[in-house]
PQR file with spaces between the fields and no chain letter, atoms N, CA, C, O and H, PARSE charges and radii, in Angstrom:
ATOM       1  N    MET     1      45.616   -6.680  -17.957 -0.4000 1.5000
ATOM       2  CA   MET     1      44.956   -5.788  -17.044 -0.0000 2.0000
ATOM       3  C    MET     1      45.951   -5.432  -15.943  0.5500 1.7000
ATOM       4  O    MET     1      46.530   -6.314  -15.309 -0.5500 1.4000
ATOM       5  N    GLY     2      46.141   -4.147  -15.723 -0.4000 1.5000
ATOM       6  CA   GLY     2      47.104   -3.699  -14.728 -0.0000 2.0000
ATOM       7  C    GLY     2      46.477   -3.587  -13.348  0.5500 1.7000
ATOM       8  O    GLY     2      45.359   -4.040  -13.100 -0.5500 1.4000
ATOM       9  H    GLY     2      45.670   -3.431  -16.238  0.4000 1.0000
ATOM      10  N    THR     3      47.235   -2.970  -12.472 -0.4000 1.5000
ATOM      11  CA   THR     3      46.783   -2.788  -11.096 -0.0000 2.0000
ATOM      12  C    THR     3      45.537   -1.907  -11.041  0.5500 1.7000
ATOM      13  O    THR     3      44.636   -2.138  -10.233 -0.5500 1.4000
ATOM      14  H    THR     3      48.143   -2.601  -12.674  0.4000 1.0000
ATOM      15  N    ARG     4      45.496   -0.913  -11.893 -0.4000 1.5000
ATOM      16  CA   ARG     4      44.355   -0.005  -11.915 -0.0000 2.0000
ATOM      17  C    ARG     4      43.078   -0.750  -12.315  0.5500 1.7000
ATOM      18  O    ARG     4      42.032   -0.530  -11.705 -0.5500 1.4000
ATOM      19  H    ARG     4      46.228   -0.725  -12.549  0.4000 1.0000
ATOM      20  N    GLY     5      43.138   -1.616  -13.314 -0.4000 1.5000
ATOM      21  CA   GLY     5      41.983   -2.405  -13.751 -0.0000 2.0000
ATOM      22  C    GLY     5      41.531   -3.367  -12.661  0.5500 1.7000
ATOM      23  O    GLY     5      40.331   -3.579  -12.490 -0.5500 1.4000
ATOM      24  H    GLY     5      43.988   -1.795  -13.809  0.4000 1.0000
ATOM      25  N    THR     6      42.447   -3.940  -11.937 -0.4000 1.5000
ATOM      26  CA   THR     6      42.111   -4.856  -10.852 -0.0000 2.0000
ATOM      27  C    THR     6      41.407   -4.098   -9.728  0.5500 1.7000
ATOM      28  O    THR     6      40.457   -4.613   -9.139 -0.5500 1.4000
ATOM      29  H    THR     6      43.423   -3.767  -12.076  0.4000 1.0000
ATOM      30  N    LEU     7      41.859   -2.890   -9.425 -0.4000 1.5000
ATOM      31  CA   LEU     7      41.229   -2.078   -8.386 -0.0000 2.0000
ATOM      32  C    LEU     7      39.809   -1.671   -8.781  0.5500 1.7000
ATOM      33  O    LEU     7      38.909   -1.662   -7.942 -0.5500 1.4000
ATOM      34  H    LEU     7      42.631   -2.471   -9.902  0.4000 1.0000
ATOM      35  N    VAL     8      39.609   -1.336  -10.052 -0.4000 1.5000
ATOM      36  CA   VAL     8      38.279   -0.956  -10.529 -0.0000 2.0000
ATOM      37  C    VAL     8      37.329   -2.141  -10.419  0.5500 1.7000
ATOM      38  O    VAL     8      36.189   -1.982   -9.983 -0.5500 1.4000
ATOM      39  H    VAL     8      40.340   -1.344  -10.734  0.4000 1.0000
ATOM      40  N    CYS     9      37.787   -3.329  -10.809 -0.4000 1.5000
ATOM      41  CA   CYS     9      36.955   -4.537  -10.706 -0.0000 2.0000
ATOM      42  C    CYS     9      36.638   -4.861   -9.249  0.5500 1.7000
ATOM      43  O    CYS     9      35.507   -5.226   -8.928 -0.5500 1.4000
ATOM      44  H    CYS     9      38.714   -3.459  -11.163  0.4000 1.0000
ATOM      45  N    ALA    10      37.620   -4.733   -8.372 -0.4000 1.5000
ATOM      46  CA   ALA    10      37.407   -5.015   -6.950 -0.0000 2.0000
ATOM      47  C    ALA    10      36.424   -4.006   -6.355  0.5500 1.7000
ATOM      48  O    ALA    10      35.564   -4.378   -5.556 -0.5500 1.4000
ATOM      49  H    ALA    10      38.539   -4.437   -8.633  0.4000 1.0000
ATOM      50  N    PHE    11      36.545   -2.740   -6.737 -0.4000 1.5000
ATOM      51  CA   PHE    11      35.643   -1.715   -6.239 -0.0000 2.0000
ATOM      52  C    PHE    11      34.213   -1.963   -6.716  0.5500 1.7000
ATOM      53  O    PHE    11      33.268   -1.829   -5.939 -0.5500 1.4000
ATOM      54  H    PHE    11      37.243   -2.438   -7.386  0.4000 1.0000
ATOM      55  N    ALA    12      34.051   -2.323   -7.989 -0.4000 1.5000
ATOM      56  CA   ALA    12      32.722   -2.614   -8.543 -0.0000 2.0000
ATOM      57  C    ALA    12      32.103   -3.825   -7.838  0.5500 1.7000
ATOM      58  O    ALA    12      30.914   -3.823   -7.522 -0.5500 1.4000
ATOM      59  H    ALA    12      34.819   -2.432   -8.621  0.4000 1.0000
ATOM      60  N    ALA    13      32.905   -4.845   -7.597 -0.4000 1.5000
ATOM      61  CA   ALA    13      32.401   -6.039   -6.903 -0.0000 2.0000
ATOM      62  C    ALA    13      31.975   -5.701   -5.479  0.5500 1.7000
ATOM      63  O    ALA    13      30.969   -6.216   -4.993 -0.5500 1.4000
ATOM      64  H    ALA    13      33.872   -4.847   -7.853  0.4000 1.0000
ATOM      65  N    ALA    14      32.735   -4.840   -4.810 -0.4000 1.5000
ATOM      66  CA   ALA    14      32.385   -4.444   -3.445 -0.0000 2.0000
ATOM      67  C    ALA    14      31.071   -3.668   -3.430  0.5500 1.7000
ATOM      68  O    ALA    14      30.248   -3.860   -2.535 -0.5500 1.4000
ATOM      69  H    ALA    14      33.553   -4.421   -5.205  0.4000 1.0000
ATOM      70  N    LEU    15      30.869   -2.797   -4.409 -0.4000 1.5000
ATOM      71  CA   LEU    15      29.610   -2.047   -4.489 -0.0000 2.0000
ATOM      72  C    LEU    15      28.419   -2.981   -4.708  0.5500 1.7000
ATOM      73  O    LEU    15      27.372   -2.815   -4.081 -0.5500 1.4000
ATOM      74  H    LEU    15      31.538   -2.641   -5.136  0.4000 1.0000
ATOM      75  N    ILE    16      28.578   -3.945   -5.581 -0.4000 1.5000
ATOM      76  CA   ILE    16      27.490   -4.883   -5.872 -0.0000 2.0000
ATOM      77  C    ILE    16      27.172   -5.725   -4.645  0.5500 1.7000
ATOM      78  O    ILE    16      26.001   -5.949   -4.337 -0.5500 1.4000
ATOM      79  H    ILE    16      29.428   -4.079   -6.090  0.4000 1.0000
ATOM      80  N    LEU    17      28.189   -6.191   -3.948 -0.4000 1.5000
ATOM      81  CA   LEU    17      27.972   -7.041   -2.782 -0.0000 2.0000
ATOM      82  C    LEU    17      27.337   -6.284   -1.618  0.5500 1.7000
ATOM      83  O    LEU    17      26.567   -6.870   -0.857 -0.5500 1.4000
ATOM      84  H    LEU    17      29.140   -6.009   -4.199  0.4000 1.0000
ATOM      85  N    THR    18      27.641   -5.001   -1.463 -0.4000 1.5000
ATOM      86  CA   THR    18      27.036   -4.238   -0.374 -0.0000 2.0000
ATOM      87  C    THR    18      25.649   -3.736   -0.731  0.5500 1.7000
ATOM      88  O    THR    18      24.835   -3.522    0.166 -0.5500 1.4000
ATOM      89  H    THR    18      28.267   -4.525   -2.081  0.4000 1.0000
ATOM      90  N    ALA    19      25.351   -3.541   -2.003 -0.4000 1.5000
ATOM      91  CA   ALA    19      24.033   -3.041   -2.413 -0.0000 2.0000
ATOM      92  C    ALA    19      22.988   -4.151   -2.430  0.5500 1.7000
ATOM      93  O    ALA    19      21.809   -3.877   -2.207 -0.5500 1.4000
ATOM      94  H    ALA    19      26.013   -3.715   -2.732  0.4000 1.0000
ATOM      95  N    ALA    20      23.380   -5.379   -2.686 -0.4000 1.5000
ATOM      96  CA   ALA    20      22.419   -6.489   -2.796 -0.0000 2.0000
ATOM      97  C    ALA    20      21.643   -6.738   -1.500  0.5500 1.7000
ATOM      98  O    ALA    20      20.419   -6.847   -1.567 -0.5500 1.4000
ATOM      99  H    ALA    20      24.338   -5.602   -2.867  0.4000 1.0000
ATOM     100  N    PRO    21      22.276   -6.834   -0.327 -0.5600 1.5000
ATOM     101  CA   PRO    21      21.488   -7.048    0.901  0.2800 2.0000
ATOM     102  C    PRO    21      20.543   -5.886    1.198  0.5500 1.7000
ATOM     103  O    PRO    21      19.434   -6.102    1.686 -0.5500 1.4000
ATOM     104  N    ALA    22      20.966   -4.671    0.912 -0.4000 1.5000
ATOM     105  CA   ALA    22      20.108   -3.517    1.167 -0.0000 2.0000
ATOM     106  C    ALA    22      18.870   -3.563    0.278  0.5500 1.7000
ATOM     107  O    ALA    22      17.772   -3.255    0.741 -0.5500 1.4000
ATOM     108  H    ALA    22      21.867   -4.496    0.516  0.4000 1.0000
ATOM     109  N    ALA    23      19.026   -3.938   -0.979 -0.4000 1.5000
ATOM     110  CA   ALA    23      17.884   -4.028   -1.889 -0.0000 2.0000
ATOM     111  C    ALA    23      16.935   -5.139   -1.447  0.5500 1.7000
ATOM     112  O    ALA    23      15.717   -4.976   -1.509 -0.5500 1.4000
ATOM     113  H    ALA    23      19.918   -4.188   -1.355  0.4000 1.0000
ATOM     114  N    THR    24      17.484   -6.263   -1.005 -0.4000 1.5000
ATOM     115  CA   THR    24      16.654   -7.366   -0.540 -0.0000 2.0000
ATOM     116  C    THR    24      15.887   -6.963    0.710  0.5500 1.7000
ATOM     117  O    THR    24      14.704   -7.276    0.837 -0.5500 1.4000
ATOM     118  H    THR    24      18.474   -6.396   -0.956  0.4000 1.0000
ATOM     119  N    ALA    25      16.542   -6.276    1.629 -0.4000 1.5000
ATOM     120  CA   ALA    25      15.873   -5.835    2.855 -0.0000 2.0000
ATOM     121  C    ALA    25      14.755   -4.853    2.536  0.5500 1.7000
ATOM     122  O    ALA    25      13.696   -4.895    3.163 -0.5500 1.4000
ATOM     123  H    ALA    25      17.504   -6.021    1.526  0.4000 1.0000
ATOM     124  N    LYS    26      14.977   -3.973    1.572 -0.4000 1.5000
ATOM     125  CA   LYS    26      13.950   -3.003    1.201 -0.0000 2.0000
ATOM     126  C    LYS    26      12.749   -3.715    0.588  0.5500 1.7000
ATOM     127  O    LYS    26      11.610   -3.380    0.910 -0.5500 1.4000
ATOM     128  H    LYS    26      15.837   -3.938    1.063  0.4000 1.0000
ATOM     129  N    LYS    27      12.980   -4.689   -0.287 -0.4000 1.5000
ATOM     130  CA   LYS    27      11.878   -5.441   -0.875 -0.0000 2.0000
ATOM     131  C    LYS    27      11.090   -6.180    0.194  0.5500 1.7000
ATOM     132  O    LYS    27       9.860   -6.214    0.146 -0.5500 1.4000
ATOM     133  H    LYS    27      13.906   -4.961   -0.549  0.4000 1.0000
ATOM     134  N    ARG    28      11.782   -6.767    1.152 -0.4000 1.5000
ATOM     135  CA   ARG    28      11.129   -7.494    2.223 -0.0000 2.0000
ATOM     136  C    ARG    28      10.266   -6.552    3.052  0.5500 1.7000
ATOM     137  O    ARG    28       9.160   -6.915    3.453 -0.5500 1.4000
ATOM     138  H    ARG    28      12.780   -6.738    1.191  0.4000 1.0000
ATOM     139  N    HIS    29      10.768   -5.336    3.314 -0.4000 1.5000
ATOM     140  CA   HIS    29      10.022   -4.347    4.104 -0.0000 2.0000
ATOM     141  C    HIS    29       8.774   -3.886    3.346  0.5500 1.7000
ATOM     142  O    HIS    29       7.703   -3.765    3.942 -0.5500 1.4000
ATOM     143  H    HIS    29      11.667   -5.041    2.989  0.4000 1.0000
ATOM     144  N    VAL    30       8.896   -3.631    2.064 -0.4000 1.5000
ATOM     145  CA   VAL    30       7.756   -3.191    1.256 -0.0000 2.0000
ATOM     146  C    VAL    30       6.725   -4.310    1.160  0.5500 1.7000
ATOM     147  O    VAL    30       5.527   -4.045    1.256 -0.5500 1.4000
ATOM     148  H    VAL    30       9.766   -3.729    1.580  0.4000 1.0000
ATOM     149  N    ALA    31       7.163   -5.553    0.972 -0.4000 1.5000
ATOM     150  CA   ALA    31       6.232   -6.678    0.881 -0.0000 2.0000
ATOM     151  C    ALA    31       5.481   -6.848    2.198  0.5500 1.7000
ATOM     152  O    ALA    31       4.297   -7.184    2.192 -0.5500 1.4000
ATOM     153  H    ALA    31       8.136   -5.768    0.894  0.4000 1.0000
ATOM     154  N    HIS    32       6.149   -6.622    3.318 -0.4000 1.5000
ATOM     155  CA   HIS    32       5.485   -6.726    4.627 -0.0000 2.0000
ATOM     156  C    HIS    32       4.396   -5.666    4.752  0.5500 1.7000
ATOM     157  O    HIS    32       3.317   -5.940    5.279 -0.5500 1.4000
ATOM     158  H    HIS    32       7.111   -6.349    3.323  0.4000 1.0000
ATOM     159  N    ARG    33       4.674   -4.469    4.274 -0.4000 1.5000
ATOM     160  CA   ARG    33       3.718   -3.383    4.375 -0.0000 2.0000
ATOM     161  C    ARG    33       2.492   -3.657    3.491  0.5500 1.7000
ATOM     162  O    ARG    33       1.378   -3.286    3.860 -0.5500 1.4000
ATOM     163  H    ARG    33       5.550   -4.247    3.847  0.4000 1.0000
ATOM     164  N    VAL    34       2.675   -4.286    2.359 -0.4000 1.5000
ATOM     165  CA   VAL    34       1.571   -4.561    1.436 -0.0000 2.0000
ATOM     166  C    VAL    34       0.627   -5.610    2.018  0.5500 1.7000
ATOM     167  O    VAL    34      -0.571   -5.567    1.737 -0.5500 1.4000
ATOM     168  H    VAL    34       3.579   -4.588    2.058  0.4000 1.0000
ATOM     169  N    ARG    35       1.125   -6.547    2.816 -0.4000 1.5000
ATOM     170  CA   ARG    35       0.294   -7.619    3.361 -0.0000 2.0000
ATOM     171  C    ARG    35      -0.698   -7.156    4.416  0.5500 1.7000
ATOM     172  O    ARG    35      -1.648   -7.878    4.717 -0.5500 1.4000
ATOM     173  H    ARG    35       2.098   -6.583    3.044  0.4000 1.0000
ATOM     174  N    GLN    36      -0.506   -5.986    4.977 -0.4000 1.5000
ATOM     175  CA   GLN    36      -1.411   -5.500    6.011 -0.0000 2.0000
ATOM     176  C    GLN    36      -2.761   -5.153    5.387  0.5500 1.7000
ATOM     177  O    GLN    36      -2.795   -4.560    4.308 -0.5500 1.4000
ATOM     178  H    GLN    36       0.266   -5.399    4.732  0.4000 1.0000
ATOM     179  N    PRO    37      -3.876   -5.505    6.035 -0.5600 1.5000
ATOM     180  CA   PRO    37      -5.184   -5.203    5.457  0.2800 2.0000
ATOM     181  C    PRO    37      -5.430   -3.701    5.409  0.5500 1.7000
ATOM     182  O    PRO    37      -5.173   -2.979    6.373 -0.5500 1.4000
ATOM     183  N    ALA    38      -5.928   -3.254    4.275 -0.4000 1.5000
ATOM     184  CA   ALA    38      -6.144   -1.830    4.084 -0.0000 2.0000
ATOM     185  C    ALA    38      -7.472   -1.374    4.661  0.5500 1.7000
ATOM     186  O    ALA    38      -7.602   -0.216    5.058 -0.5500 1.4000
ATOM     187  H    ALA    38      -6.136   -3.841    3.492  0.4000 1.0000
ATOM     188  N    GLY    39      -8.461   -2.256    4.718 -0.4000 1.5000
ATOM     189  CA   GLY    39      -9.785   -1.857    5.175 -0.0000 2.0000
ATOM     190  C    GLY    39     -10.552   -1.174    4.062  0.5500 1.7000
ATOM     191  O    GLY    39     -10.002   -0.905    2.994 -0.5500 1.4000
ATOM     192  H    GLY    39      -8.356   -3.197    4.395  0.4000 1.0000
ATOM     193  N    GLN    40     -11.803   -0.896    4.304 -0.4000 1.5000
ATOM     194  CA   GLN    40     -12.628   -0.239    3.302 -0.0000 2.0000
ATOM     195  C    GLN    40     -12.863    1.206    3.689  0.5500 1.7000
ATOM     196  O    GLN    40     -12.866    1.561    4.868 -0.5500 1.4000
ATOM     197  H    GLN    40     -12.250   -1.115    5.172  0.4000 1.0000
ATOM     198  N    ILE    41     -13.057    2.023    2.688 -0.4000 1.5000
ATOM     199  CA   ILE    41     -13.338    3.439    2.875 -0.0000 2.0000
ATOM     200  C    ILE    41     -14.737    3.706    2.341  0.5500 1.7000
ATOM     201  O    ILE    41     -15.088    3.232    1.260 -0.5500 1.4000
ATOM     202  H    ILE    41     -13.055    1.735    1.731  0.4000 1.0000
ATOM     203  N    ALA    42     -15.535    4.457    3.082 -0.4000 1.5000
ATOM     204  CA   ALA    42     -16.864    4.874    2.630 -0.0000 2.0000
ATOM     205  C    ALA    42     -16.882    6.399    2.586  0.5500 1.7000
ATOM     206  O    ALA    42     -16.479    7.062    3.541 -0.5500 1.4000
ATOM     207  H    ALA    42     -15.250    4.843    3.959  0.4000 1.0000
ATOM     208  N    CYS    43     -17.349    6.941    1.476 -0.4000 1.5000
ATOM     209  CA   CYS    43     -17.462    8.393    1.336 -0.0000 2.0000
ATOM     210  C    CYS    43     -18.911    8.785    1.575  0.5500 1.7000
ATOM     211  O    CYS    43     -19.748    8.708    0.676 -0.5500 1.4000
ATOM     212  H    CYS    43     -17.676    6.402    0.700  0.4000 1.0000
ATOM     213  N    THR    44     -19.190    9.200    2.790 -0.4000 1.5000
ATOM     214  CA   THR    44     -20.544    9.579    3.196 -0.0000 2.0000
ATOM     215  C    THR    44     -20.713   11.086    3.047  0.5500 1.7000
ATOM     216  O    THR    44     -19.792   11.782    2.620 -0.5500 1.4000
ATOM     217  H    THR    44     -18.511    9.262    3.521  0.4000 1.0000
ATOM     218  N    ILE    45     -21.871   11.575    3.394 -0.4000 1.5000
ATOM     219  CA   ILE    45     -22.126   13.011    3.341 -0.0000 2.0000
ATOM     220  C    ILE    45     -21.225   13.771    4.312  0.5500 1.7000
ATOM     221  O    ILE    45     -21.028   14.976    4.158 -0.5500 1.4000
ATOM     222  H    ILE    45     -22.619   11.010    3.741  0.4000 1.0000
ATOM     223  N    ASN    46     -20.676   13.075    5.310 -0.4000 1.5000
ATOM     224  CA   ASN    46     -19.779   13.679    6.299 -0.0000 2.0000
ATOM     225  C    ASN    46     -18.309   13.559    5.932  0.5500 1.7000
ATOM     226  O    ASN    46     -17.452   13.964    6.717 -0.5500 1.4000
ATOM     227  H    ASN    46     -20.836   12.096    5.434  0.4000 1.0000
ATOM     228  N    GLY    47     -17.992   13.014    4.763 -0.4000 1.5000
ATOM     229  CA   GLY    47     -16.612   12.855    4.327 -0.0000 2.0000
ATOM     230  C    GLY    47     -16.247   11.387    4.163  0.5500 1.7000
ATOM     231  O    GLY    47     -17.060   10.502    4.430 -0.5500 1.4000
ATOM     232  H    GLY    47     -18.688   12.685    4.125  0.4000 1.0000
ATOM     233  N    CYS    48     -15.027   11.137    3.724 -0.4000 1.5000
ATOM     234  CA   CYS    48     -14.551    9.764    3.518 -0.0000 2.0000
ATOM     235  C    CYS    48     -13.852    9.274    4.779  0.5500 1.7000
ATOM     236  O    CYS    48     -12.975    9.945    5.324 -0.5500 1.4000
ATOM     237  H    CYS    48     -14.367   11.856    3.507  0.4000 1.0000
ATOM     238  N    HIS    49     -14.257    8.088    5.232 -0.4000 1.5000
ATOM     239  CA   HIS    49     -13.726    7.529    6.471 -0.0000 2.0000
ATOM     240  C    HIS    49     -13.550    6.025    6.318  0.5500 1.7000
ATOM     241  O    HIS    49     -14.239    5.379    5.529 -0.5500 1.4000
ATOM     242  H    HIS    49     -14.969    7.543    4.789  0.4000 1.0000
ATOM     243  N    ARG    50     -12.614    5.482    7.090 -0.4000 1.5000
ATOM     244  CA   ARG    50     -12.429    4.036    7.152 -0.0000 2.0000
ATOM     245  C    ARG    50     -13.592    3.453    7.935  0.5500 1.7000
ATOM     246  O    ARG    50     -14.011    4.016    8.946 -0.5500 1.4000
ATOM     247  H    ARG    50     -12.055    6.007    7.732  0.4000 1.0000
ATOM     248  N    ILE    51     -14.113    2.326    7.469 -0.4000 1.5000
ATOM     249  CA   ILE    51     -15.241    1.704    8.163 -0.0000 2.0000
ATOM     250  C    ILE    51     -14.786    0.430    8.855  0.5500 1.7000
ATOM     251  O    ILE    51     -13.792   -0.167    8.443 -0.5500 1.4000
ATOM     252  H    ILE    51     -13.773    1.868    6.648  0.4000 1.0000
ATOM     253  N    PRO    52     -15.487    0.001    9.895 -0.5600 1.5000
ATOM     254  CA   PRO    52     -15.098   -1.220   10.616  0.2800 2.0000
ATOM     255  C    PRO    52     -15.122   -2.451    9.696  0.5500 1.7000
ATOM     256  O    PRO    52     -15.868   -2.474    8.717 -0.5500 1.4000
ATOM     257  N    PRO    53     -14.318   -3.460   10.003 -0.5600 1.5000
ATOM     258  CA   PRO    53     -14.215   -4.646    9.145  0.2800 2.0000
ATOM     259  C    PRO    53     -15.534   -5.385    8.934  0.5500 1.7000
ATOM     260  O    PRO    53     -15.742   -5.943    7.856 -0.5500 1.4000
ATOM     261  N    GLN    54     -16.427   -5.411    9.911 -0.4000 1.5000
ATOM     262  CA   GLN    54     -17.676   -6.158    9.770 -0.0000 2.0000
ATOM     263  C    GLN    54     -18.733   -5.377    8.977  0.5500 1.7000
ATOM     264  O    GLN    54     -19.782   -5.936    8.658 -0.5500 1.4000
ATOM     265  H    GLN    54     -16.258   -4.958   10.786  0.4000 1.0000
ATOM     266  N    CYS    55     -18.490   -4.120    8.657 -0.4000 1.5000
ATOM     267  CA   CYS    55     -19.452   -3.279    7.936 -0.0000 2.0000
ATOM     268  C    CYS    55     -19.080   -3.199    6.450  0.5500 1.7000
ATOM     269  O    CYS    55     -17.977   -3.572    6.051 -0.5500 1.4000
ATOM     270  H    CYS    55     -17.637   -3.666    8.916  0.4000 1.0000
ATOM     271  N    HIS    56     -20.026   -2.704    5.642 -0.4000 1.5000
ATOM     272  CA   HIS    56     -19.752   -2.507    4.223 -0.0000 2.0000
ATOM     273  C    HIS    56     -20.514   -1.281    3.704  0.5500 1.7000
ATOM     274  O    HIS    56     -21.578   -0.943    4.224 -0.5500 1.4000
ATOM     275  H    HIS    56     -20.922   -2.401    5.966  0.4000 1.0000
ATOM     276  N    PRO    57     -19.963   -0.615    2.671 -0.5600 1.5000
ATOM     277  CA   PRO    57     -20.640    0.554    2.116  0.2800 2.0000
ATOM     278  C    PRO    57     -21.688    0.150    1.083  0.5500 1.7000
ATOM     279  O    PRO    57     -21.522   -0.837    0.365 -0.5500 1.4000
ATOM     280  N    GLU    58     -22.751    0.913    1.019 -0.4000 1.5000
ATOM     281  CA   GLU    58     -23.785    0.746   -0.005 -0.0000 2.0000
ATOM     282  C    GLU    58     -24.143    2.118   -0.548  0.5500 1.7000
ATOM     283  O    GLU    58     -23.862    3.136    0.086 -0.5500 1.4000
ATOM     284  H    GLU    58     -22.886    1.714    1.602  0.4000 1.0000
ATOM     285  N    MET    59     -24.768    2.148   -1.729 -0.4000 1.5000
ATOM     286  CA   MET    59     -25.190    3.396   -2.344 -0.0000 2.0000
ATOM     287  C    MET    59     -26.296    4.030   -1.508  0.5500 1.7000
ATOM     288  O    MET    59     -27.229    3.345   -1.088 -0.5500 1.4000
ATOM     289  H    MET    59     -24.996    1.322   -2.244  0.4000 1.0000
ATOM     290  N    GLY    60     -26.196    5.328   -1.266 -0.4000 1.5000
ATOM     291  CA   GLY    60     -27.224    6.039   -0.520 -0.0000 2.0000
ATOM     292  C    GLY    60     -28.276    6.620   -1.465  0.5500 1.7000
ATOM     293  O    GLY    60     -27.954    7.050   -2.573 -0.5500 1.4000
ATOM     294  H    GLY    60     -25.438    5.885   -1.607  0.4000 1.0000
ATOM     295  N    TYR    61     -29.518    6.629   -1.027 -0.4000 1.5000
ATOM     296  CA   TYR    61     -30.628    7.160   -1.821 -0.0000 2.0000
ATOM     297  C    TYR    61     -31.384    8.208   -1.011  0.5500 1.7000
ATOM     298  O    TYR    61     -31.447    8.128    0.216 -0.5500 1.4000
ATOM     299  H    TYR    61     -29.780    6.280   -0.127  0.4000 1.0000
ATOM     300  N    SER    62     -31.955    9.188   -1.702 -0.4000 1.5000
ATOM     301  CA   SER    62     -32.787   10.182   -1.033 -0.0000 2.0000
ATOM     302  C    SER    62     -34.157    9.577   -0.749  0.5500 1.7000
ATOM     303  O    SER    62     -34.421    8.440   -1.140 -0.5500 1.4000
ATOM     304  H    SER    62     -31.903    9.254   -2.699  0.4000 1.0000
ATOM     305  N    TRP    63     -35.030   10.319   -0.076 -0.4000 1.5000
ATOM     306  CA   TRP    63     -36.347    9.814    0.311 -0.0000 2.0000
ATOM     307  C    TRP    63     -37.201    9.432   -0.886  0.5500 1.7000
ATOM     308  O    TRP    63     -38.105    8.606   -0.766 -0.5500 1.4000
ATOM     309  H    TRP    63     -34.816   11.243    0.241  0.4000 1.0000
ATOM     310  N    ASP    64     -36.912   10.049   -2.081 -0.4000 1.5000
ATOM     311  CA   ASP    64     -37.719    9.717   -3.258 -0.0000 2.0000
ATOM     312  C    ASP    64     -37.037    8.713   -4.181  0.5500 1.7000
ATOM     313  O    ASP    64     -37.495    8.504   -5.305 -0.5500 1.4000
ATOM     314  H    ASP    64     -36.177   10.721   -2.178  0.4000 1.0000
ATOM     315  N    GLY    65     -35.949    8.089   -3.729 -0.4000 1.5000
ATOM     316  CA   GLY    65     -35.312    7.003   -4.481 -0.0000 2.0000
ATOM     317  C    GLY    65     -34.207    7.420   -5.433  0.5500 1.7000
ATOM     318  O    GLY    65     -33.697    6.583   -6.179 -0.5500 1.4000
ATOM     319  H    GLY    65     -35.576    8.259   -2.816  0.4000 1.0000
ATOM     320  N    ILE    66     -33.828    8.672   -5.430 -0.4000 1.5000
ATOM     321  CA   ILE    66     -32.758    9.144   -6.318 -0.0000 2.0000
ATOM     322  C    ILE    66     -31.417    8.929   -5.605  0.5500 1.7000
ATOM     323  O    ILE    66     -31.277    9.275   -4.432 -0.5500 1.4000
ATOM     324  H    ILE    66     -34.243    9.351   -4.825  0.4000 1.0000
ATOM     325  N    PRO    67     -30.420    8.352   -6.321 -0.5600 1.5000
ATOM     326  CA   PRO    67     -29.103    8.161   -5.699  0.2800 2.0000
ATOM     327  C    PRO    67     -28.491    9.497   -5.285  0.5500 1.7000
ATOM     328  O    PRO    67     -28.541   10.473   -6.034 -0.5500 1.4000
ATOM     329  N    THR    68     -27.915    9.530   -4.090 -0.4000 1.5000
ATOM     330  CA   THR    68     -27.330   10.768   -3.574 -0.0000 2.0000
ATOM     331  C    THR    68     -25.895   10.973   -4.037  0.5500 1.7000
ATOM     332  O    THR    68     -25.397   12.098   -4.040 -0.5500 1.4000
ATOM     333  H    THR    68     -27.874    8.738   -3.481  0.4000 1.0000
ATOM     334  N    GLY    69     -25.232    9.896   -4.428 -0.4000 1.5000
ATOM     335  CA   GLY    69     -23.816    9.989   -4.771 -0.0000 2.0000
ATOM     336  C    GLY    69     -22.921    9.737   -3.571  0.5500 1.7000
ATOM     337  O    GLY    69     -21.697    9.717   -3.702 -0.5500 1.4000
ATOM     338  H    GLY    69     -25.637    8.982   -4.426  0.4000 1.0000
ATOM     339  N    PHE    70     -23.514    9.545   -2.415 -0.4000 1.5000
ATOM     340  CA   PHE    70     -22.764    9.248   -1.198 -0.0000 2.0000
ATOM     341  C    PHE    70     -23.039    7.815   -0.757  0.5500 1.7000
ATOM     342  O    PHE    70     -24.073    7.236   -1.091 -0.5500 1.4000
ATOM     343  H    PHE    70     -24.508    9.561   -2.308  0.4000 1.0000
ATOM     344  N    ASP    71     -22.099    7.254   -0.004 -0.4000 1.5000
ATOM     345  CA   ASP    71     -22.274    5.919    0.558 -0.0000 2.0000
ATOM     346  C    ASP    71     -23.012    6.001    1.873  0.5500 1.7000
ATOM     347  O    ASP    71     -23.032    7.035    2.540 -0.5500 1.4000
ATOM     348  H    ASP    71     -21.259    7.724    0.267  0.4000 1.0000
ATOM     349  N    ILE    72     -23.625    4.874    2.234 -0.4000 1.5000
ATOM     350  CA   ILE    72     -24.089    4.679    3.599 -0.0000 2.0000
ATOM     351  C    ILE    72     -23.354    3.457    4.119  0.5500 1.7000
ATOM     352  O    ILE    72     -23.012    2.563    3.344 -0.5500 1.4000
ATOM     353  H    ILE    72     -23.609    4.033    1.692  0.4000 1.0000
ATOM     354  N    VAL    73     -23.111    3.408    5.401 -0.4000 1.5000
ATOM     355  CA   VAL    73     -22.386    2.288    6.007 -0.0000 2.0000
ATOM     356  C    VAL    73     -23.405    1.362    6.651  0.5500 1.7000
ATOM     357  O    VAL    73     -24.208    1.788    7.481 -0.5500 1.4000
ATOM     358  H    VAL    73     -23.389    4.134    6.030  0.4000 1.0000
ATOM     359  N    VAL    74     -23.367    0.073    6.256 -0.4000 1.5000
ATOM     360  CA   VAL    74     -24.292   -0.927    6.781 -0.0000 2.0000
ATOM     361  C    VAL    74     -23.482   -1.900    7.622  0.5500 1.7000
ATOM     362  O    VAL    74     -22.501   -2.482    7.158 -0.5500 1.4000
ATOM     363  H    VAL    74     -22.714   -0.273    5.582  0.4000 1.0000
ATOM     364  N    CYS    75     -23.915   -2.067    8.879 -0.4000 1.5000
ATOM     365  CA   CYS    75     -23.249   -2.985    9.803 -0.0000 2.0000
ATOM     366  C    CYS    75     -24.232   -4.030   10.317  0.5500 1.7000
ATOM     367  O    CYS    75     -25.406   -3.713   10.508 -0.5500 1.4000
ATOM     368  H    CYS    75     -24.712   -1.595    9.255  0.4000 1.0000
ATOM     369  N    PRO    76     -23.786   -5.281   10.550 -0.5600 1.5000
ATOM     370  CA   PRO    76     -24.678   -6.279   11.127  0.2800 2.0000
ATOM     371  C    PRO    76     -25.008   -5.927   12.573  0.5500 1.7000
ATOM     372  O    PRO    76     -24.258   -5.214   13.238 -0.5500 1.4000
ATOM     373  N    ARG    77     -26.117   -6.427   13.039 -0.4000 1.5000
ATOM     374  CA   ARG    77     -26.525   -6.125   14.422 -0.0000 2.0000
ATOM     375  C    ARG    77     -25.673   -6.803   15.418  0.5500 1.7000
ATOM     376  O    ARG    77     -25.888   -6.649   16.621 -0.5500 1.4000
ATOM     377  H    ARG    77     -26.727   -7.006   12.499  0.4000 1.0000
């Protein structure tokens, strides 16, 4: 292997060594973002909105008992 082959190997090693910390940092950043609580979304007749953590969505019904296809948000007192 001549000087040219040694330079190619050194260049490849330098690329690998500089790319590894960046990839690790990116994975760490993405993992941090995933750990954050997403919360729940309820799609009511007024649109889809994030609901408070203590509340939960339930199926909405019309006055005669037919499902409306929209959620209602139920919260404790």
